[in-house]
C-alpha positions, 0 to 999 in steps of 0.5 A: 413463481415470478410474483413470489420472487418480487413480493420476496425481494420487495419485502427484503428492500423494504426492511432494509429501508426501515433500517435506513430511517433509523440512520444515526449521525456520522462517526470517526471510528465507529464500532461494528454493529450487528446490524447496520442501517444503509447511510443513504438510499443511493448506497442501498440502491448499489448494494441491491442491484447485485446482492439483493437476489442473492440475499433473497435466495433468487441468485446462486452466487457469491455476494459482490458486497455482502449480506448487508453493511458492516458498519454504519455511516462514516465520514472519512477525511478526504480533500475533494472540492472544498470539502474535507470529508467524504461518506462511506460505508463498509461492507464485508467485500468493499466500501461505498463511497460518495465524494460529491453529494451534490453531483448527478445521482443518475451518474453510474460513478455517484457511487464508487468504490474505495481503493482498498488494496492499494491502501492495504498493500502500501500502507498509505491511506488516500485522504484526498486526490493528492494527499495521504496518510501513514499507516502500515502495510497489512500484514492481514491474509489476503485470502483465506482465514485471517488467523493463518500465519502462513499465507501471503498477505496484502503486505507480501504484494508490495513488490508486485502492485503497480511493478512495470512488466516488460514480458506479460503472460501471453493469452492461453498460456497456463498459470502456474505462478506463486507467491508466498507470505514473504513475497517471493514469486516462483512457478509450480507446475502442479497448479497446471492440473487446474487449467487456469489460463490468461484470458485476456490482457487489459485494453490498450491505455491501461497501463501497466497491462496485466493480463487477467485469468479466464476464470476472472475474466468470465466472473467480470463479464457475467450476466445473471439476476439483478434487482432494479427498483425491487424487481429482478431482471437479468443483466451484467453484474458489472458494467463496465467489467472493472466498475467494482474491481478496478483494474488489476494492479499485478498478475495472478498468483497461486498460493496454498491458504487455509480456508474455513479451517482447512489448511493447504487449499489452493487458490489463485489470487489477483489484486485489483485496485479496489478488490481482490479476486479469488479462484478455489477450484475445490469450492462448489460451483457458484462459489469458485470465483469470489471477492475477497473480504477486503472491506472487512480487512480494511475496516479492522485495519484502519479502525481496530489495529489489525495487520500491524507487523511485529517484524518485517517480511521481506522477499530479500535480506540485508547482508551480514555487515554492521547495517545488515545486523542491526537491521536483522536483529532490531524489530524497530528498525525493521518496521520503520525502515522497511524492506531493503531496496536498490542502493544503486551505487555505493557511496563515499560518505563524509561526515562532520560532527557538531555542537548540536548534531552531525552532517553526512554527505553521501557522493556517489558516481554513477556511470551514465551513457557514453563512458561518462560518469555523473556525481549525485550528492546527498547531504543530510543534517541531523539535529540533537532533537531527532529531527533530520533534513535532506539536501542536494549537495550543490557545492562547486569549487570552481564558483569561488571561495566563500566568506567563512566566519571564525570559529571560537577557540576548539571548534571548527567552521564547516567548509565546502558541501557541509559549509555551503549548506550550513552558511546558506540554508535557513536556521541550519547554522543556528541549530547545529552551532559550531563544528566539533572537529574537521570534516572526515571521510572514514574508510570502510563505510557501510551503507544500505538503502530501505524503503522508508529511509537509509542506515550508515556506518561512517567508517570502521572507527566509529561503532555507531549506525545511524538510521535516517527515516522517512515516515512523511509519505511516499516522497524521499524526504528524510525526516527523523533519525536515530542512532545505535551503538554496535559494540 
C-alpha cells in the first residue's frame, strides 16, 4: 500500500514537472489558463509538500494552496535589492513569491507567501519594502460565495485590521463576536452553541497580541501527510505555525454567509497577514477549518477589476450638514474620500480667493495636558488646474513684519499665514496670482475629515463644498481637489 502511494505521488509530481518544462516568459497581466505550469521548481516543491498528498487522495483535508497553479509565471513590480520585479505565482488560496532568486534555496524563506490580506483590506498594493500603489479596498466576500451581497468583505475589516487592543479576549472565553458587511462588530449569544474558545494569545513581541481561536490554533499546528522528494512522510503542515498565514491582524468574528449556494451558513473568520482562516461547523470533518480562496480573490482584484466598490460601505455615517449631505448623495465623493474619520477639534476656517485658485487655513485649538491648549494650523493651496498642496501654517506675528509687494488696483496682497506661504513657498505666488479679496473667516463653516481627504464649506454665505483628496498613498498629503455647489 505504501509503495502504491509513492508511485501514484511520483506520477503526479512528474506530470507537474512536465508542465513546468513548457513554461513561457512572465506576463504583466496573465490570462487565467485551464492548466498552468509551475513557474519555478522551488514553487513546485513548496506546493507538493502539503498539497500533493491531497491531490493524490492520500490525505483527507483541505488544500493549503489549491489543486495546482491558478496563473502562470508573473513578474510583478517590487523594489528589492536593486531589482524592480519579483517572480510570483497565484494559487486558489495564496500567492508564492521569490524575492531574491540568488538567495539560499535551502532556506525555508526562499519562497514566501504574499501579504495579500493586508492589500485587499487597505486597497494598497505593496511594490517594495517602503512603497505602494493605489488600488481600491476589495468589496469581495472574505468568506463564502463571491456573489453574496450581504456577507462581510475584505473592506469590512478596514477598521479592525491592525487596530490596537487594550483588553484582548482571555484564553478560554467562548467567542460570540460578530461582524457585518458594513464593518460593524457586535455580539450574538447564538454562536455560543459552537463552543469555540480563545485558544492562545500571540506570543510576546508579536504586536498587537490578537488571540487565536482553538480551532485555528489546532489547524495551524497540525501534523499530517507531507511530500518530500516524491515520498510521503508525516510532519508539521506549517512550520513554524505562522509560516503560510503570517500573524493575525485582528480578532476572529462570526458571520452568516452563503456557501455553495446555501445562505445563512455560520462561519468564523479571522484575517491573518497572508491568509484568511475560516471555520464552518456544519462542514465535514477535515474541511471545517480551511484557508479562504484569497489567491483567487486577489488575482481577480488586481488583474480583472473585481471588488471595485460602487459606493462607500461604512460603519459610521456623516451627519446631516452640507458636507455630510454631499457625501451621502454623491457616490463619486464617497468612493474617493472613503469613510468618515475622527475630526478631532472642529477648526476655525479662514479663506482667501485668488486669480487662479483658493487658499484655506484650518486653525484647530486642541486641549493638552495641564490645562494648556495647543494650536494646529493646516494651510491648503488649491490651484485652478485641480491640484492641491498642504503646508503647515508657520506664521508668527511676533517674528516681525513682512515686506509685502503692492497689489495692482482692484486686487490684494495676502497677509498673515496666507501671505507667508504665498511669499516663501516656491511657485505658489506665480501659480495663484493676486488675491481677489481680503482674507475672510466666515461664520458657520462645516468640516469633516475622511480616510482619504477632507471636505469643508466656508460659511453659510458660500454655497460651495470643497473636497480635498489624498490619493497619493497612506500619507496625509492632499494632492487634488474638486468643488460642488450645494444649491
